[in-house]
Rosetta silent file (secondary structure, phi, psi, omega in degrees, C-alpha in Angstrom):
SEQUENCE: MRPTSTWLLTLALLGTSALATPVTAQDAAAASVAPKAAEGETQAGTEVVTEVAPEEPDVLGHDALAYNAELLDELLERSTEQTIKEEKFAAASGISGGVILLGLATWRLIENDPQSQYSRGLGVLFMTLGMTDLTIGVFAATRIRHEERRLHRWERAREDGITDLELAHFEGELQASHEIRKRGRLLVRWAGLTHALAGLMVLAYTPFPDSLSPSDRVSGYVIGGLFFAIGMGTFAVSFRDTPSEKAWNEYTTRKKPMPGHGFQWGVAPSMSRRGAGLSFGGAF
SCORE:     score description
SCORE:     0.000 S_00000001
   1 L     0.000  -24.732 -177.717  -70.080   54.185  -65.864 S_00000001
   2 H   -71.729  -43.293  178.051  -71.482   51.552  -63.456 S_00000001
   3 H   -61.477  -35.126  178.489  -70.657   48.501  -65.578 S_00000001
   4 H   -64.938  -41.407  179.696  -66.987   49.663  -65.827 S_00000001
   5 H   -69.634  -29.005  178.719  -66.743   50.082  -62.089 S_00000001
   6 H   -70.981  -41.503  173.036  -68.315   46.742  -61.403 S_00000001
   7 H   -61.468  -39.990  178.548  -65.631   44.981  -63.650 S_00000001
   8 H   -61.515  -38.404 -178.521  -62.874   46.826  -62.088 S_00000001
   9 H   -74.825  -31.576  173.957  -63.930   45.779  -58.639 S_00000001
  10 H   -66.203  -46.228  178.411  -64.265   42.182  -59.704 S_00000001
  11 H   -59.544  -39.019 -178.387  -60.759   42.139  -61.254 S_00000001
  12 H   -64.035  -42.257 -178.487  -59.284   43.669  -58.081 S_00000001
  13 H   -63.774  -44.437  175.880  -60.788   40.947  -55.899 S_00000001
  14 H   -58.640  -42.145 -178.485  -59.538   38.186  -58.103 S_00000001
  15 H   -63.180  -41.949 -178.123  -55.946   39.610  -58.201 S_00000001
  16 H   -63.845  -44.963 -176.738  -55.951   39.864  -54.357 S_00000001
  17 H   -73.460  -33.587  175.881  -57.021   36.198  -53.874 S_00000001
  18 H   -64.462  -38.431  174.758  -54.463   34.964  -56.407 S_00000001
  19 H   -66.065  -43.139 -178.956  -51.666   36.724  -54.533 S_00000001
  20 H   -69.603  -27.413 -174.030  -52.812   35.337  -51.223 S_00000001
  21 H   -66.680  -46.924 -178.086  -53.195   31.598  -52.198 S_00000001
  22 H   -62.624  -38.188 -179.875  -49.398   30.869  -52.768 S_00000001
  23 H   -61.408  -40.424  179.363  -48.489   32.484  -49.426 S_00000001
  24 H   -67.040  -40.216  179.661  -51.008   30.292  -47.598 S_00000001
  25 H   -65.017  -43.014  179.829  -49.712   27.097  -49.283 S_00000001
  26 H   -67.678  -39.773  176.453  -46.052   27.860  -48.364 S_00000001
  27 H   -59.675  -40.872  179.981  -47.089   28.580  -44.841 S_00000001
  28 H   -61.427  -44.067  178.655  -49.026   25.345  -44.632 S_00000001
  29 H   -61.804  -45.561  179.423  -46.091   23.387  -46.068 S_00000001
  30 H   -61.233  -40.845 -177.621  -43.706   25.037  -43.690 S_00000001
  31 H   -67.835  -33.492  178.065  -45.978   24.327  -40.776 S_00000001
  32 H   -77.456  -30.999  179.239  -46.266   20.618  -41.695 S_00000001
  33 H   -71.656  -40.592 -177.699  -42.479   20.265  -42.171 S_00000001
  34 H   -53.440  -51.442  178.666  -41.556   21.845  -38.881 S_00000001
  35 H   -59.376  -38.528 -178.927  -43.077   19.189  -36.578 S_00000001
  36 H   -65.360  -44.986  177.493  -41.580   16.424  -38.667 S_00000001
  37 H   -57.584  -45.445 -179.897  -38.154   18.028  -38.486 S_00000001
  38 H   -63.302  -37.792  178.912  -38.482   18.524  -34.754 S_00000001
  39 H   -69.277  -38.097  176.376  -39.568   14.903  -34.329 S_00000001
  40 H   -60.373  -43.962  178.282  -36.619   13.776  -36.437 S_00000001
  41 H   -63.481  -34.902 -178.347  -34.246   15.757  -34.324 S_00000001
  42 H   -67.198  -45.291 -177.715  -35.742   14.256  -31.158 S_00000001
  43 H   -65.718  -41.576  177.888  -35.331   10.795  -32.496 S_00000001
  44 H   -55.669  -48.522 -177.610  -31.789   11.430  -33.663 S_00000001
  45 H   -66.474  -36.071  176.003  -30.835   12.792  -30.197 S_00000001
  46 H   -63.827  -40.257  178.243  -32.391    9.792  -28.513 S_00000001
  47 H   -65.216  -32.460  179.522  -30.375    7.476  -30.673 S_00000001
  48 H   -68.641  -42.355  176.959  -27.157    9.288  -29.865 S_00000001
  49 H   -66.747  -36.453  178.919  -27.793    9.015  -26.125 S_00000001
  50 H   -66.644  -40.580 -177.693  -28.525    5.296  -26.349 S_00000001
  51 H   -66.040  -35.020  178.860  -25.283    4.672  -28.199 S_00000001
  52 H   -91.671    2.827  179.277  -23.091    6.349  -25.585 S_00000001
  53 L   -63.839  128.704  179.171  -24.884    5.007  -22.636 S_00000001
  54 L   -70.148  146.210 -179.224  -22.339    3.121  -20.350 S_00000001
  55 L   -90.837  152.790  175.616  -22.811   -0.578  -19.704 S_00000001
  56 L   -73.746  134.296  179.696  -22.789   -1.974  -16.158 S_00000001
  57 L   -69.178  142.100  176.988  -19.520   -3.824  -15.225 S_00000001
  58 L   -78.756   77.273 -175.867  -19.756   -7.513  -14.779 S_00000001
  59 L   -71.032  -34.291 -176.479  -18.514   -7.504  -11.217 S_00000001
  60 L   -90.288    4.862 -178.681  -19.781  -10.938  -10.387 S_00000001
  61 L  -118.251 -103.854 -176.772  -18.524  -12.521  -13.575 S_00000001
  62 H   -65.699  -39.027 -176.066  -15.330  -12.011  -15.415 S_00000001
  63 H   -64.946  -42.270 -176.855  -13.984   -9.338  -13.055 S_00000001
  64 H   -72.214  -31.873  177.101  -14.465  -11.603   -9.991 S_00000001
  65 H   -66.683  -51.465  178.935  -12.752  -14.582  -11.785 S_00000001
  66 H   -58.586  -40.635  176.245   -9.775  -12.449  -12.828 S_00000001
  67 H   -62.522  -45.264 -176.907   -9.424  -10.980   -9.325 S_00000001
  68 H   -67.876  -32.945  178.497   -9.606  -14.339   -7.602 S_00000001
  69 H   -67.613  -41.474  174.651   -7.116  -15.801  -10.048 S_00000001
  70 H   -66.481  -40.027  179.982   -4.560  -13.035   -9.403 S_00000001
  71 H   -62.756  -48.577  177.431   -5.155  -13.413   -5.629 S_00000001
  72 H   -60.642  -40.897  177.914   -4.687  -17.159   -5.807 S_00000001
  73 H   -60.243  -48.320 -179.728   -1.553  -16.850   -7.908 S_00000001
  74 H   -56.558  -45.377 -175.169   -0.047  -14.474   -5.317 S_00000001
  75 H   -77.212  -36.123  179.487   -0.890  -16.729   -2.374 S_00000001
  76 H   -66.744  -39.282 -176.369    0.189  -19.959   -4.040 S_00000001
  77 H   -75.875  -35.611  179.191    3.595  -18.655   -4.954 S_00000001
  78 H   -66.696  -50.694 -176.133    4.119  -17.100   -1.503 S_00000001
  79 H   -61.888  -36.103 -179.957    3.050  -20.221    0.432 S_00000001
  80 H   -65.849  -44.743  177.336    5.211  -22.451   -1.756 S_00000001
  81 H   -61.700  -40.282  177.636    8.350  -20.375   -1.148 S_00000001
  82 H   -72.556  -35.014  174.722    7.745  -20.228    2.643 S_00000001
  83 H   -60.175  -50.273 -179.698    6.995  -23.963    2.759 S_00000001
  84 H   -62.148  -37.415  176.085   10.264  -24.826    1.042 S_00000001
  85 H   -67.695  -42.082  179.770   12.273  -22.704    3.425 S_00000001
  86 H   -63.477  -43.049 -178.694   10.632  -24.118    6.481 S_00000001
  87 H   -66.976  -37.408  172.124   11.087  -27.688    5.309 S_00000001
  88 H   -60.899  -41.177  178.129   14.671  -27.197    4.497 S_00000001
  89 H   -64.467  -43.263  178.687   15.280  -25.835    7.964 S_00000001
  90 H   -60.453  -42.199  176.726   13.312  -28.796    9.384 S_00000001
  91 H   -60.854  -52.872 -174.511   15.339  -31.299    7.273 S_00000001
  92 H   -62.539  -38.120  176.010   18.622  -29.882    8.377 S_00000001
  93 H   -63.988  -47.222 -179.804   17.533  -29.897   12.021 S_00000001
  94 H   -58.551  -46.643 -174.694   16.216  -33.456   11.845 S_00000001
  95 H   -71.485  -38.438 -179.030   19.329  -34.868   10.218 S_00000001
  96 H   -73.726  -39.161  177.042   21.827  -33.075   12.491 S_00000001
  97 H   -63.728  -38.985 -176.795   19.789  -33.877   15.645 S_00000001
  98 H   -67.558  -43.271  178.830   19.430  -37.564   14.523 S_00000001
  99 H   -59.064  -49.542 -178.167   23.264  -37.898   13.941 S_00000001
 100 H   -60.215  -45.574 -177.576   24.039  -36.380   17.323 S_00000001
 101 H   -67.305  -38.590  176.766   21.630  -38.602   19.088 S_00000001
 102 H   -64.464  -39.022  174.337   22.886  -41.747   17.350 S_00000001
 103 H   -58.290  -48.506 -179.366   26.404  -40.745   18.379 S_00000001
 104 H   -64.284  -36.366 -179.579   25.369  -40.476   22.024 S_00000001
 105 H   -71.726  -32.940  173.563   23.557  -43.751   21.855 S_00000001
 106 H   -63.171  -44.874 -178.631   26.544  -45.550   20.405 S_00000001
 107 H   -60.701  -46.760 -179.647   28.790  -44.047   23.123 S_00000001
 108 H   -70.791  -29.238 -176.569   26.399  -45.222   25.878 S_00000001
 109 H   -85.602  -24.520 -174.549   25.848  -48.750   24.474 S_00000001
 110 H  -113.916    8.519  178.725   29.426  -49.737   23.773 S_00000001
 111 L   -65.416  154.267  174.261   31.168  -48.046   26.697 S_00000001
 112 L   -74.351 -168.576  179.939   33.326  -50.083   29.030 S_00000001
 113 L   -44.831  146.371   11.211   32.677  -50.625   32.773 S_00000001
 114 L   -86.581   -6.373 -177.952   30.610  -49.922   34.737 S_00000001
 115 L    48.008   56.034 -177.530   27.857  -50.792   32.108 S_00000001
 116 L   -83.977  162.960  177.487   25.125  -49.725   34.455 S_00000001
 117 H   -59.507  -37.930  177.814   21.395  -50.009   33.611 S_00000001
 118 H   -59.650  -45.096  174.433   21.093  -46.336   33.594 S_00000001
 119 H   -56.384  -44.831 -177.645   23.735  -46.005   30.927 S_00000001
 120 H   -69.083  -38.291  177.111   22.151  -48.636   28.756 S_00000001
 121 H   -59.525  -38.614  174.183   18.699  -46.989   29.227 S_00000001
 122 H   -64.575  -43.240 -179.434   20.163  -43.725   27.900 S_00000001
 123 H   -56.847  -49.564 -177.882   21.667  -45.565   25.038 S_00000001
 124 H   -68.825  -32.235  178.568   18.335  -47.138   23.954 S_00000001
 125 H   -68.744  -44.458 -176.566   16.521  -43.793   24.444 S_00000001
 126 H   -69.263  -36.945  179.077   19.030  -41.859   22.316 S_00000001
 127 H   -61.971  -49.416  178.572   18.936  -44.584   19.669 S_00000001
 128 H   -56.022  -57.900 -175.683   15.121  -44.483   19.312 S_00000001
 129 H   -62.280  -31.153 -178.007   14.881  -40.678   19.197 S_00000001
 130 H   -73.280  -37.499  178.847   17.951  -40.476   16.907 S_00000001
 131 H   -70.245  -36.508 -178.768   16.543  -42.857   14.272 S_00000001
 132 H   -68.696  -44.644  178.099   13.169  -41.015   14.358 S_00000001
 133 H   -65.269  -42.654  179.750   14.739  -37.617   13.849 S_00000001
 134 H   -65.926  -39.271  179.912   17.104  -38.864   11.155 S_00000001
 135 H   -68.792  -38.217 -178.946   14.276  -40.550    9.161 S_00000001
 136 H   -69.838  -42.602 -173.088   12.041  -37.364    9.323 S_00000001
 137 H   -64.951  -49.436 -175.329   15.032  -35.179    8.309 S_00000001
 138 H   -62.161  -43.659  178.303   15.982  -37.385    5.292 S_00000001
 139 H   -61.372  -44.731  175.906   12.395  -37.616    4.190 S_00000001
 140 H   -59.005  -33.646 -171.893   11.963  -33.859    4.400 S_00000001
 141 H   -86.189  -24.629 -174.327   15.121  -33.170    2.405 S_00000001
 142 H  -103.507  -21.370 -177.797   14.396  -35.670   -0.463 S_00000001
 143 L   -72.362  151.317  171.033   10.749  -35.573   -1.037 S_00000001
 144 L   -90.756  120.244 -176.818    9.134  -33.389   -3.787 S_00000001
 145 L   -77.483  142.859 -175.501    6.619  -31.230   -2.023 S_00000001
 146 H   -69.853  -17.045  171.166    3.191  -31.190   -3.353 S_00000001
 147 H   -64.812  -37.658  176.474    3.078  -27.342   -3.151 S_00000001
 148 H   -62.978  -49.450  179.407    5.803  -27.220   -5.820 S_00000001
 149 H   -59.280  -42.144  177.972    3.839  -29.614   -8.122 S_00000001
 150 H   -64.239  -39.176 -178.471    0.652  -27.592   -7.556 S_00000001
 151 H   -69.264  -37.481  175.319    2.390  -24.363   -8.386 S_00000001
 152 H   -68.361  -35.990  179.194    3.739  -25.765  -11.698 S_00000001
 153 H   -71.538  -33.943  174.934    0.307  -26.985  -12.695 S_00000001
 154 H   -61.846  -45.834 -177.492   -1.193  -23.687  -11.713 S_00000001
 155 H   -64.147  -39.495  175.922    1.328  -21.804  -13.859 S_00000001
 156 H   -64.022  -47.501  173.047    0.537  -23.999  -16.888 S_00000001
 157 H   -51.069  -44.579 -172.666   -3.190  -23.437  -16.297 S_00000001
 158 H   -73.160  -32.581  179.053   -2.746  -19.652  -16.163 S_00000001
 159 H   -62.096  -40.845 -179.214   -0.782  -19.769  -19.524 S_00000001
 160 H   -84.696   -7.332 -178.813   -3.729  -21.365  -21.277 S_00000001
 161 L    96.736  122.886 -176.121   -6.341  -19.151  -19.580 S_00000001
 162 L   -85.479  149.319  175.615   -7.975  -20.122  -16.348 S_00000001
 163 L  -116.630  169.988 -177.934  -11.650  -20.911  -16.215 S_00000001
 164 H   -65.805  -31.294 -179.392  -13.998  -20.845  -13.260 S_00000001
 165 H   -74.194  -37.955  171.723  -13.952  -24.586  -13.069 S_00000001
 166 H   -65.863  -31.961  174.706  -10.132  -24.740  -12.944 S_00000001
 167 H   -64.086  -46.434  177.985  -10.133  -22.017  -10.375 S_00000001
 168 H   -60.284  -34.081  178.197  -12.489  -24.060   -8.185 S_00000001
 169 H   -63.596  -45.457 -179.668  -10.181  -27.048   -8.630 S_00000001
 170 H   -73.343  -29.227  174.516   -7.137  -25.193   -7.318 S_00000001
 171 H   -64.493  -36.117 -178.384   -9.165  -23.653   -4.530 S_00000001
 172 H   -71.747  -35.106  176.459   -9.995  -27.197   -3.420 S_00000001
 173 H   -65.369  -40.621  175.722   -6.332  -28.206   -3.556 S_00000001
 174 H   -63.939  -36.680  176.995   -5.383  -25.201   -1.343 S_00000001
 175 H   -71.162  -38.045  179.020   -8.051  -26.133    1.089 S_00000001
 176 H   -67.632  -38.395  176.930   -6.872  -29.781    1.166 S_00000001
 177 H   -63.193  -34.231  178.961   -3.336  -28.543    1.740 S_00000001
 178 H   -61.560  -44.849  179.703   -4.664  -26.450    4.637 S_00000001
 179 H   -65.975  -43.961 -178.532   -6.150  -29.614    6.230 S_00000001
 180 H   -64.573  -40.105 -176.972   -3.027  -31.720    5.667 S_00000001
 181 H   -72.307  -33.758 -178.607   -0.664  -29.130    7.205 S_00000001
 182 H   -62.094  -42.369  179.755   -3.047  -28.657   10.095 S_00000001
 183 H   -74.762  -33.145  179.540   -2.946  -32.342   10.933 S_00000001
 184 H   -63.604  -30.709 -174.104    0.857  -32.387   10.348 S_00000001
 185 H   -73.997  -25.951  174.083    1.327  -29.806   13.014 S_00000001
 186 H   -63.260  -37.745  178.673   -0.329  -32.250   15.473 S_00000001
 187 H   -67.595  -36.563  175.329    2.419  -34.741   14.675 S_00000001
 188 H   -66.291  -39.812 -179.291    5.114  -32.182   15.300 S_00000001
 189 H   -58.451  -54.379 -179.317    3.362  -31.186   18.483 S_00000001
 190 H   -66.701  -31.476  173.105    3.346  -34.692   19.928 S_00000001
 191 H   -63.831  -44.502  176.357    6.976  -35.227   18.765 S_00000001
 192 H   -65.138  -38.344  177.783    8.053  -32.132   20.635 S_00000001
 193 H   -67.819  -31.734  177.650    6.147  -33.201   23.745 S_00000001
 194 H   -61.901  -48.483 -178.316    7.810  -36.671   23.490 S_00000001
 195 H   -64.198  -38.092  178.706   11.278  -35.089   23.441 S_00000001
 196 H   -61.817  -43.054  177.801   10.365  -32.872   26.347 S_00000001
 197 H   -68.042  -33.518  176.121    9.179  -35.880   28.467 S_00000001
 198 H   -66.457  -36.363  174.071   12.400  -37.717   27.560 S_00000001
 199 H   -63.550  -41.701  178.625   14.345  -34.755   28.876 S_00000001
 200 H   -66.741  -41.304  174.608   12.360  -34.809   32.102 S_00000001
 201 H   -55.540  -47.140 -177.943   13.073  -38.535   32.491 S_00000001
 202 H   -66.632  -43.562  175.123   16.749  -38.043   32.098 S_00000001
 203 H   -56.359  -38.845 -173.644   16.702  -35.162   34.639 S_00000001
 204 H   -75.316  -33.152 -174.166   14.693  -37.171   37.055 S_00000001
 205 H   -99.253   -7.002  176.880   16.857  -40.347   36.978 S_00000001
 206 L   -64.027  -36.937 -176.511   20.265  -38.778   36.797 S_00000001
 207 L   -70.137  -19.467 -164.040   20.682  -38.225   40.610 S_00000001
 208 L   -80.474  -48.084 -171.054   19.857  -41.833   41.615 S_00000001
 209 L   -64.940  126.707  178.761   22.548  -44.230   40.216 S_00000001
 210 L   -76.077  -26.131 -174.033   25.469  -44.381   42.753 S_00000001
 211 L   -75.383  -10.453 -178.673   27.737  -45.853   40.239 S_00000001
 212 L   -71.135  138.765  172.978   27.743  -42.640   38.044 S_00000001
 213 L   -80.505  156.148  178.122   30.873  -40.520   37.843 S_00000001
 214 H   -51.276  -41.592  175.578   30.647  -36.850   38.360 S_00000001
 215 H   -60.682  -43.030  179.505   31.166  -36.229   34.590 S_00000001
 216 H   -64.837  -37.804 -179.333   28.391  -38.676   33.733 S_00000001
 217 H   -65.686  -41.768 -176.631   26.059  -36.929   36.202 S_00000001
 218 H   -66.391  -47.925 -174.884   26.829  -33.531   34.721 S_00000001
 219 H   -60.719  -37.468  178.897   26.395  -34.865   31.140 S_00000001
 220 H   -63.426  -41.479  178.542   22.991  -36.370   32.222 S_00000001
 221 H   -62.037  -43.867 -174.513   21.800  -32.952   33.491 S_00000001
 222 H   -68.859  -43.244  179.122   23.017  -31.190   30.355 S_00000001
 223 H   -63.415  -47.366  179.379   21.454  -33.714   27.964 S_00000001
 224 H   -59.256  -38.940  179.114   18.175  -33.809   29.864 S_00000001
 225 H   -67.461  -42.063  176.309   17.959  -29.985   29.891 S_00000001
 226 H   -65.812  -35.218  177.689   18.570  -29.730   26.190 S_00000001
 227 H   -65.684  -42.198 -178.504   15.984  -32.351   25.434 S_00000001
 228 H   -67.821  -41.738 -176.705   13.387  -30.660   27.545 S_00000001
 229 H   -67.839  -43.690  179.212   14.126  -27.126   26.099 S_00000001
 230 H   -63.319  -41.873 -176.387   14.111  -28.324   22.460 S_00000001
 231 H   -67.512  -36.416 -179.020   10.984  -30.430   22.946 S_00000001
 232 H   -75.433  -35.794  171.662    9.038  -27.579   24.617 S_00000001
 233 H   -55.112  -48.536  179.089   10.260  -25.159   21.932 S_00000001
 234 H   -63.552  -41.916  179.026    8.991  -27.475   19.214 S_00000001
 235 H   -60.512  -39.934  179.279    5.735  -27.996   21.069 S_00000001
 236 H   -66.256  -42.033 -179.275    5.205  -24.155   21.224 S_00000001
 237 H   -63.118  -31.436 -173.297    6.075  -23.651   17.582 S_00000001
 238 L   -67.782  -11.409  176.921    3.598  -26.263   16.482 S_00000001
 239 L   -88.266   -6.661  171.438    0.611  -23.922   17.402 S_00000001
 240 L   -79.621  134.089 -177.427    1.724  -21.488   14.690 S_00000001
 241 L   -61.911  148.009  175.727   -0.086  -21.724   11.362 S_00000001
 242 L   -83.183  165.733 -179.463    1.798  -23.082    8.405 S_00000001
 243 H   -58.080  -40.422 -179.172    2.122  -21.117    5.106 S_00000001
 244 H   -64.524  -39.844  175.579   -0.569  -23.195    3.466 S_00000001
 245 H   -62.916  -42.221 -177.235   -3.023  -22.556    6.347 S_00000001
 246 H   -67.549  -37.864 -174.312   -2.248  -18.786    6.251 S_00000001
 247 H   -69.969  -45.841  178.204   -2.752  -18.758    2.469 S_00000001
 248 H   -59.815  -49.504  177.230   -6.213  -20.496    2.627 S_00000001
 249 H   -53.560  -42.540  179.745   -7.356  -18.209    5.482 S_00000001
 250 H   -71.940  -32.903  175.187   -6.331  -15.146    3.586 S_00000001
 251 H   -63.698  -44.594 -178.890   -7.978  -16.358    0.388 S_00000001
 252 H   -69.319  -22.734  179.823  -11.329  -16.987    1.930 S_00000001
 253 H   -82.265  -40.631 -170.241  -11.182  -13.497    3.517 S_00000001
 254 H   -93.207  -19.133 -172.211  -10.154  -11.541    0.413 S_00000001
 255 L   -69.196  155.200  179.121  -11.784  -13.408   -2.491 S_00000001
 256 L   -98.763  147.895 -178.470  -14.733  -11.982   -4.339 S_00000001
 257 L   -67.977  142.189  171.545  -18.068  -14.011   -4.645 S_00000001
 258 L   -98.786  156.425  177.514  -18.676  -15.764   -7.910 S_00000001
 259 L   -59.781  127.270 -179.252  -22.042  -16.046   -9.711 S_00000001
 260 L    86.537   -6.374  178.367  -24.031  -18.852   -8.231 S_00000001
 261 L   -99.916   88.759  179.827  -21.575  -19.267   -5.403 S_00000001
 262 L   138.106 -179.542 -179.986  -23.412  -18.200   -2.234 S_00000001
 263 L  -132.567  131.692  175.459  -26.788  -17.385   -0.934 S_00000001
 264 E  -120.281  144.669 -176.107  -28.520  -14.017   -0.991 S_00000001
 265 E  -145.753  159.760 -177.807  -31.675  -13.104    0.850 S_00000001
 266 E  -152.244  163.144  179.920  -33.757  -10.015    1.355 S_00000001
 267 E  -123.644  134.996  179.281  -36.699   -8.595    3.301 S_00000001
 268 E  -144.340  145.168  178.902  -39.523   -6.412    1.858 S_00000001
 269 E   -68.610  144.815  179.865  -42.747   -5.075    3.374 S_00000001
 270 E  -130.329  133.898  178.915  -46.059   -6.669    2.377 S_00000001
 271 E  -132.673  149.323  173.849  -49.543   -5.124    2.678 S_00000001
 272 L  -149.154 -178.251  177.929  -52.934   -6.401    1.801 S_00000001
 273 L   -63.670  -31.604 -175.337  -56.560   -5.686    2.760 S_00000001
 274 L   -81.768  -22.305 -179.289  -56.313   -8.085    5.702 S_00000001
 275 L   165.190 -160.563 -177.302  -53.154   -6.485    7.166 S_00000001
 276 E  -132.231  158.106  175.383  -49.442   -5.874    6.797 S_00000001
 277 E  -169.520 -159.334 -178.375  -46.299   -7.944    7.242 S_00000001
 278 E  -124.036  141.425 -177.210  -42.938   -8.819    5.913 S_00000001
 279 E  -116.681  136.189  179.423  -41.945  -11.007    2.911 S_00000001
 280 E  -108.781  142.378  176.874  -38.708  -12.926    2.754 S_00000001
 281 E  -139.044  148.065  179.827  -36.890  -13.926   -0.425 S_00000001
 282 E  -144.129  152.729  175.811  -33.721  -15.767   -1.319 S_00000001
 283 E  -136.770  132.699  179.162  -31.550  -16.762   -4.246 S_00000001
 284 L   -94.966    0.000    0.000  -28.901  -19.440   -4.519 S_00000001
């Protein structure tokens, strides 16, 4: 009976080990596949996050160029319209004032007796100022303003697509127009002051000539007062900025900085074995 029991025990152990071996292989395979699957899922998740990550807007590049172009377009159109209106008014005033002064000059120079020196002096004064006003008025009415030509060129450039170089070119034109109009206001200021002084001269000399009739004396006071009032009004208005000056000042205030246009600097703490301090850095 012992040999039989020994064989049975041996067969039982072999069967148990055979059943246990496949289970262990499956568990090992599952255990090795699970980390790989988890790693794959982690990589896939990382790739998805990378694809949907938002990009930083190019504020100092294309966005700044587009914003400055829109701003310049608005200011150029507005300043051109306002300049045309102001110069039309100036042309009408110059022509009408010049014609009136030339008429007064003719009346004073060709009148009959008494032909006083005072009357002739008024005639020469009216003739000089009348020719000046008439010339300025005709010039303002007939000339093609550079603001109009600049606006036409700007519109053509916008149709083709504006570049940073072209934008800088028109910025320079607007700045040059600012300087020209600023100096033009000085001419208007001195012209107004000249008219005011002429009015004062008429008012000052009107009482003295004994040969003047009462009507001539009254006309001298009226004309002198009008000259002085118009001259001082023109002198005061000349301190107001022109549309081109306002446009340039507004543009420099509202425009966005372009890449490479400007200077940036910063301060950072610096420490070493020997001590501490501050470090300065800048970029053009």
